[in-house]
N, C-alpha and C positions, 0 to 999 in steps of 0.2 A: 326439547326435553330427554334426558336418557332413561330408556325404557330398561325394564326390569331384565330383559332378554338381552339387551346390548351390556348391560353392567355384567351378566352372568357370563357372558362371553369373553368379557374384558379380564375377569376373575380368574375364568380358567387359563389364562396364559400368565398370570402372575407369578414371577419365579421365587423361589424360596430364599432365604438370605444365606450366605456363603458361612459367615460366623455369628455367633452369639448374638451381637447388638448391629450387625450388618442388616440394613434394609434397603429395597429397591422398591419405592411407591410407586404405584400407578394411578395416575390423577385421573379421573373421570370426566373432568371438563376443564377446558382452557383455564376457568380461575383459580383452579390448584386449590379447592377448599376440602374436597370430598377424596379422599384417597384411599387404597387398598394395598398391603402388602402381607408377605408371610415372613415368619421369622425362621431361623436356621433349621426348625424341626417341621416345617411346613403349615403352620398355625396361620389362620387367618386372622389380619388386624385391620382394623379402620381408623384411619387418620381423618380427623377432624381439624383442618389448619386455622388459627386465628387465636382468640382470647380463650381464656379458661372457664369451660362449662361448667356449670352447677347442676348435677342431676338431683331430681326430688326423690327417687327411689334408691333404697339401699342395693337392691340388686344391681342397678346401673352404677352407682357411686362407685362399688366394688371392683367393677369391671372396666372403668375409665381413669386414665392416667395422663396427666399434663406435664409435657416435658419441652425441652428444647434440643434438637436433634442438630448436630454439626455436620455440614455438608463440604464435600472436598472443593467444587468449584462454584458454590452458591452461598448466599447468606443462610445464617443459623435458620432453622424451621421451628417454629413454637406452634405444637399442636396438640390436639387432645387425642389420646389413642385407647378405642377400644379393642381389648383382646378377649376374643370368644372364648367360650370354655376349650380347656386343653384339647380335648377330641374333636374340636370344633372344625373338622374338616368338611363342614356342610356349607359348601359354596353358595347354596342357593339361598340361605339364611342370610349371609354377608349381602348378596345381591338384593334381596328385600328390603333391607334396612338402608342401603345405601340409595337405591332407588326412590325410596320414600323420602328420604332426606332430601334429594333433588328435586321431587315433586313439589316439596315444600317450599323450595326456592332458599335452599341452603347456601347457594351462591352468593345471595343478596344478603342474606341475613341468617346466619348459621345459629344465634342463640335462640330465634322464634323457631326456625324450622328444628331443632334437636327439642325444645320444650314441647311440640306439638307430636314429635315421633316417639319421644321416649317412653310411653305406653307400650308402643309396639316394640321398641327394643329392649324391654324388661321381659315382655311375654317370648321373646325369641330366645333370649339368654335362659330363661328359666327353663323353655322347652330342650334346650341344648343341655343344660345340666342334668335334668332328667334323662336324658337318652345317654349323657356321659356315665352316670351311675349306674345305668342297665348294662351298658357296654363293660364297665370294670367288673360288675357281677358275674357277669358271663365270663368273662376272662377268668375271674378266679374260680370260678365252680368248674371249668374245663381243665384247669393246672390240676385241681385235685382229683378231677374223675380220669384224667390220662396218666396220672400217678399211681392211681388204682389199679388201672388196667395194665400197666408196665408191671406191680408187683405182685397181682393176683395170678392164680396158676389159670392154664388154659382153659380149664372146666368152669371156672368162675368169672371169667371176663364178660361173658352175655349177661349173667344176674347181676354184678355189679353195674352194669351201664342200666339195666331195668331198675335198679332200684335207687337211680339218682331220680329226683322229684323236685328239684330246685328250677325245672323249667316252667312251671304252673305254681299257683297259689297251693301252698300245703303245709302242714304244720312241721316238715322238718324238710332240709334240703337232699338228706339220704338217710336212709337206715339201713343197718346191716347187722343182722343176727342180735337184735337186742340193743344195739349201739343206734343213738341218735347223732346225727351229724349237722351242726347248724355252719354255714361257710358264710365268713365275713372277709370283705376286701377292702382295702385302703389304700391311698397314696400317701398317708402319713409315715412317718419314720417310726413309730409305735403302733401296738395293737390297741388302737382306739377305733371303737365302733358303737353307731348307734343301736339301741335295742328297742324292739316294738313289741313290748308285753314280756312279763317274765317267764312265758312259755319257752322263749328263746334261750334261756341260760339255765333251766332246770330239765331234768328227765321227766317224760311224761309219765304219770301213775298208772298203775294197773287198772282196768274195769272188767266188766263182764264180757265185753266182746273185743277187749284190747290187751293183750300183755303187757302193754306200758313200757319203756326203756330202763335197761339195768344202768346206763350209765349214757351221758351226754358230752359230746366233744365237740368244744367250738373251734373250729378252724382258722385262723387268722393268717391272712395273705396280703402281704406288702408289695404294692407293684409301683415300679416307675418307668416313666416312658424312657425307651432306650434310645441313645445316641444313634446317629447314623452309621452304618459298617460296624455294628456291634451286634453278636449272636443274641437273637430275641425271639420272643413268643407271641403269637398274634392268634387270633380267633381262628382264622384259616387254617395255622398249622397245627393248632390243637386239636381241631376236629379232625383234620387228616391224620392226625397221629391215631387218634382213637378209632376212626374207621379203619384204619389198616390193621389195628389190633384185634378188632373184631372179625375181620376177614380173615386173619392169619389162625384166627384160634377156632374156628369151625363156628362163628355166630354171624356169618354175613346176614343172614335173616334179619337181624335187629338193625341193620344200617339205616334202612330207611325209616324205621321208628324212631331210631337216636338222630336222624337229620330232622325229621318232624318235629322233635321237641326241642331241638337248636332253635329252629327258626321260629318257634313259640315263645322262647324265652324274650321278655321283654316287651312282648307285642303290644302291650298296654303303653310302653313308653316310645311307641313308634320305631323300634329298631328291625325287628324281625329278620333274624340273618339268614337268607337262603344259600345255603354252601353252594350248590350247584350253578348260581349265577353271579353272587356277590363275593366271591374269593378274592377278586382283584379291586375290591371297592373301598373306598374310604368312608366312614372312618373305622371298619372291620379289621382292614390293614394294619392297624396302628401297632407298633411295637412296643413289646414291654419287656422288662427283664425283672425278675423276683428278687426283692429284697430281704424276705423272708417268708417261713412259713412255718406255723407254730399251732400244736394241736392241744387244747387246753382240756383237763377233766373237769368239767364243772361242778362235778359232785364233791370234789375236794373242798373240805370246810375251810382251807386255807385262803380260797378266793373269796373276797369279802364284796359282794354285790348284792343287791336286792334279790330277796327271795321271796316266794310267794305267801311264806308266814309272817314277812314284814307286812303283806298289803292286807290280807285277809282280815286281819283284826280291824280295818277301815271299811266297813260294810257297804259304806256308801261309794267306795271306789271300786270301779272296773278295773282289775289285774290287768287283764288283755290290754287294757287301753293306754297303759303307761308306755312313754317312750324316754328313755334317758340313754346316755354314752356309759360305756365302760372304759377304762383305761387299765389295761392288762399288762403288768410288768413282763420283761423279757424273761423272768425268772420267778418261778413261786417256791419252788422246791427242787430237789434233786431231780424227781421223775416228772415234773409239771411245770412247763409244756415240754411234750416231744417237739423237737425240731427238725427240720427238712423234710422234702417231699417222700423219700423212702421210708423213712421212721415213722412218719405221719400216716403214711399209707398202712404201714405195718400194725398201727396202734389200732386202726379202724379195723381192719382186716382180722384182728387177733393173732397176728403172726409174730408178736414180739417174742424175743428169746429171754 
């Protein structure tokens, strides 16, 4: 039987495909039932050769595809392909799934082995999805923080970095001089975002010990996985850019504080990026291009979303427990949203002319 360690060693040697549909499948046993490959972006795929499998869970059903692949010197291959989440450079997860399938005798009876292993596959994919969302969220927050550091004058770079609260559970991702900032990141082509509680789309009200917010800006950031050899951003490059700006503006005393906060981001999802030791490790090195960055003034009555007043009339509903999705158009009116990293940074810092 092939062990987890043996599978992981084989995975480390699996080459990426040269073009979009090109694959080099590494079969883990001579039976050629369980195999692994990488697509042209380096994302890991699990191939299960044979008849079409029928998953019971929605998570696995959406991740598995049955297809016939044509081969240059061999007969066509019919196989089930499980594509791990887009940032799934987690080779250990792929090795775990493959080793479990082999342990359950997939070579002899793939259908049975898959049925027994499916709950583990589902848990693994869900875990990757949580980590993927955390990584996308961190990239988005660092993109905005980097834009703010670039636009702020030297005196305010340190306070801007200190104002970032998105690294922990907090009411706001960032607050600057009465302006609340909620940062939402998506890989969709539109500003489509999950909202968790109406407080995420409304300014906080003043209270005895809190001045409240004069306005709330929802910053919508669209990301796309970058192709090879295309200028792109990554977590290490963004962190390094912010650190350089801190050092250049006399705020080097805040570098360690900032790096500690970055490491704490997403720790509940199991990512925990340590810049000093992980700057060359996947999935943190995943490259992205920004497809859009928009700042929506959520106090604009033209933005028609659920408001607190829509909910408080229903006294048996907890307004903060509501989860829903907003679909914000690229244009509300002439001044809303503000688009582009520099203009968004200026809007937050109050530097608009």
